[in-house]
VMD Tcl script that draws the C-alpha trace (Angstrom):
set ca {
  {0.00 0.00 0.00}
  {1.40 3.40 -1.00}
  {1.91 6.08 1.65}
  {3.42 9.54 1.39}
  {6.83 10.33 2.80}
  {7.44 12.89 5.52}
  {8.55 15.63 3.12}
  {5.24 15.28 1.26}
  {3.43 15.39 4.58}
  {5.11 18.68 5.47}
  {4.37 20.14 2.02}
  {0.65 19.28 2.23}
  {-0.07 22.66 3.85}
  {1.67 24.59 1.08}
  {-0.79 26.95 -0.72}
  {-0.23 25.59 -4.23}
  {-3.08 27.53 -5.84}
  {-1.78 30.89 -4.58}
  {1.72 29.99 -5.71}
  {0.63 28.76 -9.17}
  {-1.51 31.84 -9.79}
  {1.46 34.12 -9.09}
  {3.72 31.98 -11.28}
  {1.31 32.48 -14.18}
  {0.92 36.20 -13.45}
  {4.68 36.80 -13.53}
  {5.32 34.27 -16.36}
  {7.96 32.59 -14.21}
  {7.80 29.33 -16.19}
  {7.69 30.90 -19.65}
  {11.11 29.68 -20.77}
  {11.47 26.61 -18.55}
  {11.91 23.36 -20.46}
  {11.28 21.03 -17.56}
  {12.34 22.64 -14.31}
  {9.24 24.50 -13.13}
  {8.81 26.94 -10.27}
  {7.22 24.17 -8.22}
  {10.41 22.08 -8.66}
  {12.44 25.10 -7.55}
  {10.32 25.53 -4.44}
  {10.52 21.86 -3.42}
  {14.29 21.87 -3.91}
  {14.81 25.03 -1.84}
  {12.50 23.93 1.00}
  {14.27 20.55 0.98}
  {17.58 22.39 1.25}
  {16.44 24.26 4.37}
  {14.85 21.24 6.04}
  {17.80 18.95 5.29}
  {20.41 21.48 6.39}
  {22.23 21.46 3.04}
  {25.07 23.99 2.97}
  {25.28 24.49 -0.81}
  {23.45 23.94 -4.08}
  {25.83 21.07 -4.81}
  {24.77 19.36 -1.59}
  {21.08 19.90 -2.37}
  {21.64 18.33 -5.79}
  {23.46 15.28 -4.41}
  {21.07 14.63 -1.52}
  {17.89 15.20 -3.53}
  {18.96 13.11 -6.53}
  {19.88 10.20 -4.25}
  {16.13 9.72 -3.65}
  {15.02 9.23 -7.26}
  {12.21 6.84 -6.40}
  {10.45 9.61 -4.46}
  {10.59 12.24 -7.22}
  {7.48 11.05 -9.06}
  {5.23 11.35 -6.01}
  {6.65 14.80 -5.20}
  {5.83 15.85 -8.76}
  {9.46 16.70 -9.54}
  {12.40 15.14 -11.34}
  {16.18 15.10 -11.38}
  {17.78 18.29 -10.07}
  {20.73 20.11 -11.63}
  {22.67 22.61 -9.58}
  {23.19 25.05 -12.47}
  {19.48 24.99 -13.34}
  {18.49 25.75 -9.74}
  {21.06 28.56 -9.56}
  {19.70 30.13 -12.75}
  {16.10 29.86 -11.51}
  {16.97 31.56 -8.21}
  {18.79 34.34 -10.04}
  {16.25 35.06 -12.79}
  {12.76 34.04 -11.70}
  {10.51 36.45 -9.83}
  {10.42 36.17 -6.04}
  {6.74 37.26 -5.99}
  {5.25 33.71 -6.06}
  {7.36 32.77 -3.04}
  {6.36 35.98 -1.25}
  {2.66 35.33 -1.95}
  {2.96 31.75 -0.68}
  {4.66 32.95 2.52}
  {1.92 35.54 3.08}
  {-0.77 32.87 2.56}
  {0.89 30.57 5.10}
  {1.17 33.41 7.62}
  {-2.53 34.12 7.10}
  {-3.29 30.45 7.74}
  {-1.39 30.55 11.03}
  {-3.11 33.80 12.02}
  {-6.56 32.28 11.40}
  {-5.66 29.50 13.82}
  {-5.08 32.09 16.55}
  {-8.52 33.62 15.91}
  {-10.33 30.27 15.85}
  {-8.78 29.18 19.14}
  {-9.61 32.49 20.79}
  {-6.07 33.09 21.98}
  {-4.78 36.51 23.02}
  {-3.50 38.46 20.03}
  {-0.04 39.43 21.28}
  {2.11 40.58 18.38}
  {5.84 41.32 18.62}
  {7.36 43.69 16.08}
  {11.06 43.88 15.29}
  {13.68 43.64 12.55}
  {16.98 41.88 12.03}
  {19.81 42.83 9.70}
  {21.59 40.25 7.55}
  {25.10 41.19 6.47}
  {25.77 40.85 2.72}
  {29.13 42.18 1.64}
  {31.55 41.19 -1.08}
  {31.59 40.47 -4.82}
  {28.06 40.04 -6.14}
  {26.48 41.59 -3.05}
  {28.09 45.04 -3.26}
  {26.31 45.89 -6.52}
  {22.91 46.06 -4.83}
  {23.61 46.48 -1.09}
  {26.25 49.25 -1.12}
  {23.87 52.19 -1.59}
  {21.66 51.10 1.31}
  {24.39 50.46 3.87}
  {24.59 52.06 7.31}
  {27.59 52.83 9.45}
  {27.39 49.35 10.97}
  {25.66 47.14 8.39}
  {25.72 46.46 4.68}
  {23.06 44.04 3.58}
  {19.33 43.54 3.90}
  {16.91 44.05 6.77}
  {14.17 41.55 7.54}
  {11.11 43.04 9.29}
  {8.74 40.72 11.15}
  {5.47 40.82 13.03}
  {5.48 37.71 15.24}
  {2.49 36.09 16.97}
  {3.55 34.91 20.41}
  {0.78 32.31 20.78}
  {1.69 30.38 17.61}
  {5.43 31.11 17.64}
  {5.19 32.15 13.99}
  {5.40 35.38 11.97}
  {2.22 36.88 10.51}
  {3.88 39.65 8.46}
  {7.27 40.00 6.79}
  {8.99 42.53 4.58}
  {12.48 43.15 3.23}
  {14.19 46.53 3.08}
  {17.69 47.96 2.62}
  {19.72 48.12 5.82}
  {19.34 51.91 6.11}
  {15.52 51.93 6.22}
  {14.21 52.91 9.67}
  {12.05 50.34 11.46}
  {9.21 52.82 11.94}
  {8.95 53.29 8.15}
  {7.83 49.66 7.82}
  {5.83 49.81 11.05}
  {3.57 52.50 9.60}
  {2.62 50.12 6.76}
  {1.11 47.53 9.12}
  {-2.62 46.91 9.16}
  {-3.58 47.38 12.80}
  {-5.88 44.71 14.20}
  {-8.48 45.89 16.76}
  {-8.20 44.15 20.11}
  {-4.58 43.08 19.54}
  {-1.57 44.03 21.66}
  {1.56 45.21 19.82}
  {4.92 45.14 21.57}
  {7.95 46.88 20.06}
  {11.13 48.67 21.11}
  {12.31 52.30 20.83}
  {13.05 51.91 17.13}
  {9.32 52.43 16.53}
  {9.04 55.70 18.44}
  {6.50 57.76 16.51}
  {3.82 59.40 18.64}
  {1.45 59.88 15.69}
  {1.73 56.19 14.82}
  {1.02 55.33 18.44}
  {-2.09 57.51 18.17}
  {-3.18 55.59 15.06}
  {-2.82 52.28 16.94}
  {-4.95 53.68 19.77}
  {-7.64 54.95 17.38}
  {-7.80 51.53 15.71}
  {-8.78 49.96 19.04}
  {-5.49 48.16 19.65}
  {-3.02 48.32 22.54}
  {0.73 48.80 22.47}
  {3.62 48.39 24.90}
  {6.93 50.04 24.13}
  {9.60 52.25 25.74}
  {9.89 55.98 26.18}
  {13.01 57.71 24.99}
  {15.00 59.53 27.66}
  {14.26 62.99 26.27}
  {10.48 62.52 26.02}
  {8.75 65.51 27.66}
  {5.90 64.30 29.88}
  {3.67 65.71 32.59}
  {2.33 63.45 35.34}
  {-1.44 63.56 35.88}
  {-1.86 60.78 38.43}
  {0.27 58.33 40.39}
  {-1.22 54.85 40.70}
  {-0.64 52.53 43.67}
  {2.19 49.99 43.47}
  {2.67 46.91 45.67}
  {5.66 47.07 48.01}
  {7.14 43.73 46.85}
  {6.57 44.36 43.13}
  {9.25 44.77 40.47}
  {7.27 47.84 39.38}
  {8.85 50.95 40.90}
  {6.18 53.41 39.79}
  {2.97 53.51 37.75}
  {1.72 56.87 36.46}
  {-0.82 58.39 34.10}
  {0.99 60.91 31.90}
  {0.50 63.15 28.85}
  {2.91 64.59 26.33}
  {3.77 68.15 27.31}
  {5.20 69.09 23.92}
  {2.60 69.19 21.13}
  {5.13 70.25 18.51}
  {8.21 67.97 18.75}
  {10.03 69.84 15.99}
  {10.41 70.32 12.23}
  {6.82 71.65 12.07}
  {5.53 68.24 13.12}
  {2.48 68.11 15.33}
  {2.04 65.51 18.04}
  {-1.43 64.04 17.50}
  {-1.29 61.90 20.63}
  {-3.38 63.96 23.06}
  {-4.92 61.16 25.15}
  {-3.36 59.92 28.40}
  {-0.67 57.25 28.55}
  {0.79 55.10 31.28}
  {4.42 55.29 32.28}
  {5.49 52.12 34.09}
  {9.00 52.02 35.54}
  {10.27 48.47 36.15}
  {13.31 47.32 38.11}
  {15.82 45.18 36.20}
  {17.97 43.00 38.49}
  {20.68 42.60 35.84}
  {20.89 46.30 34.94}
  {21.89 49.44 36.84}
  {18.96 51.43 35.49}
  {15.25 50.54 35.40}
  {13.27 50.20 32.18}
  {10.66 52.87 31.40}
  {7.62 51.52 29.56}
  {4.91 53.36 27.64}
  {1.47 51.92 26.98}
  {-2.06 53.01 26.13}
  {-3.42 50.15 28.26}
  {-5.00 52.03 31.19}
  {-6.70 48.99 32.73}
  {-4.25 46.08 33.05}
  {-2.01 45.56 36.05}
  {1.42 47.14 35.80}
  {3.01 43.70 36.30}
  {1.14 42.38 33.24}
  {2.37 45.30 31.16}
  {5.94 44.58 32.28}
  {5.46 40.91 31.39}
  {4.16 41.78 27.92}
  {7.27 43.77 27.18}
  {9.40 40.93 28.50}
  {7.68 38.65 25.96}
  {9.35 40.72 23.24}
  {12.40 38.53 23.75}
  {10.52 35.77 21.86}
  {11.02 37.50 18.52}
  {14.73 37.86 19.22}
  {14.82 34.10 19.81}
  {12.92 33.57 16.55}
  {15.53 35.49 14.54}
  {18.26 33.53 16.34}
  {16.48 30.23 15.59}
  {16.13 30.73 11.86}
  {19.70 31.97 11.53}
  {21.07 28.96 13.41}
  {18.87 26.16 12.06}
  {17.90 27.29 8.54}
  {20.16 28.54 5.76}
  {20.23 32.29 6.43}
  {23.91 32.98 7.11}
  {25.31 31.45 3.91}
  {23.69 32.11 0.54}
  {23.50 29.92 -2.55}
  {23.41 32.94 -4.89}
  {24.61 36.55 -4.65}
  {21.99 38.42 -6.67}
  {19.21 40.28 -4.88}
  {16.61 37.94 -6.36}
  {18.46 34.78 -5.25}
  {18.90 36.13 -1.71}
  {15.21 37.05 -1.42}
  {14.06 33.65 -2.71}
  {16.34 31.86 -0.24}
  {15.05 33.97 2.67}
  {11.42 33.50 1.58}
  {11.92 29.73 1.29}
  {13.41 29.73 4.81}
  {10.27 31.50 6.03}
  {8.06 29.03 4.12}
  {9.97 26.09 5.60}
  {9.55 27.51 9.11}
  {5.81 28.07 8.68}
  {5.33 24.58 7.22}
  {7.12 23.18 10.28}
  {4.80 25.11 12.62}
  {1.70 23.86 10.80}
  {3.03 20.28 10.58}
  {3.82 20.19 14.30}
  {0.24 21.13 15.12}
  {-1.33 18.82 12.53}
  {0.76 15.81 13.57}
  {0.35 16.38 17.32}
  {4.09 16.48 17.85}
  {4.73 17.39 21.50}
  {8.39 18.37 21.33}
  {10.02 21.64 20.36}
  {10.26 22.88 16.79}
  {14.00 22.18 16.87}
  {13.33 18.57 17.94}
  {10.85 18.19 15.08}
  {13.35 19.59 12.58}
  {16.08 17.29 13.90}
  {13.77 14.28 13.49}
  {12.73 15.32 9.98}
  {16.30 15.81 8.79}
  {17.05 12.10 9.09}
  {13.66 10.92 7.81}
  {12.47 13.32 5.08}
  {12.00 10.49 2.58}
  {10.79 7.93 5.07}
  {7.24 6.64 4.64}
  {6.04 6.53 8.22}
  {3.17 4.14 7.44}
  {5.32 1.53 5.70}
  {8.96 2.04 6.71}
  {8.60 0.40 10.09}
  {11.10 -1.86 11.76}
  {10.41 -5.57 11.73}
  {9.85 -5.43 15.48}
  {7.19 -2.71 15.13}
  {5.36 -4.73 12.48}
  {5.63 -7.92 14.59}
  {4.37 -6.09 17.67}
  {1.33 -4.67 15.83}
  {0.50 -8.12 14.46}
  {0.86 -9.59 17.96}
  {-1.52 -7.00 19.45}
  {-4.07 -7.71 16.70}
  {-3.85 -11.50 17.32}
  {-4.40 -10.97 21.03}
  {-7.41 -8.79 20.31}
  {-8.95 -11.42 18.05}
  {-8.28 -14.20 20.57}
  {-9.99 -12.23 23.33}
  {-13.03 -11.92 21.05}
  {-13.30 -15.72 20.74}
  {-13.86 -16.15 24.49}
  {-16.00 -13.08 25.06}
}
mol new
graphics top color blue
foreach p $ca { graphics top sphere $p radius 0.5 }
foreach p [lrange $ca 0 end-1] q [lrange $ca 1 end] { graphics top cylinder $p $q radius 0.2 }
display resetview
């Protein structure tokens, strides 16, 4: 009896229709003689899941499993063909597929009624040298030359729900302003997103935010709220901005009250000063929400360590974007597969297990002992029925 292998099982959640529609729209397969965009996607996702360090390794590992190619809908893989596809084909189909997968994860949060806690941040990826300099040099900063990956991360599902690339010199707040604010959600971000008018927009959309005040923010205290003696919260105050014109003819549209929560940090000499429009929750909960922001830092660390983000198979802008998008797709497929399969371990444990069994058919590739044991249990069940 035929059964699918584990790689096919992971790819079941992939939004093929969205991907195929974008492939047709951008004519990605116009000149392909046999190696389609779908083959390219499977090869790149396989490379991330298997931990391959180069296109040559992807080619060797993937072609060693010829008997599985038919059921995956692909064929033999050539390194040069994959390199050309990554360099020349549009990245839009991969971007659309990643967005569809993020939407799928986000719908799960809504259906399960979980708290909508979103963490917003960015991470720079250094790209410097021959091939990279042609398209990263103009967007470099004093510290970084490369590309910046912006993410909105859902804490409850441990998965991103929004992603965008930008040159390294683009400010975080520039991308933050492009977000669609979701009423009832809580957004947590750091001082890189300090824009009082954007904060006002979040408030008007019916969402909450937790962030940090800059040191030079001019505030006036309207009310001091009680704080427990044994709490990590040093003070809790209702405040307003005292400067309605911060400068450069800009007007501060945030006229409603805010909370300033000052929290003790045992590992630091100075406390942390938080800003939020949540006037109801306990100060300790607000401090905890900001502490949760560390989860997105761990996410960036995870994908850089366990997926192929540090080394790139191609040096063109298109090849880099496709590799990063396929890493995101692989991560989202892992998240969905873990939930669908009922896997109880960590995502890293699941990835480690998959890496040694991507082409294993779980329903048929059992050890002789497992098959004997199942047959033994069935015999015992039938024997018990004879004397019932």
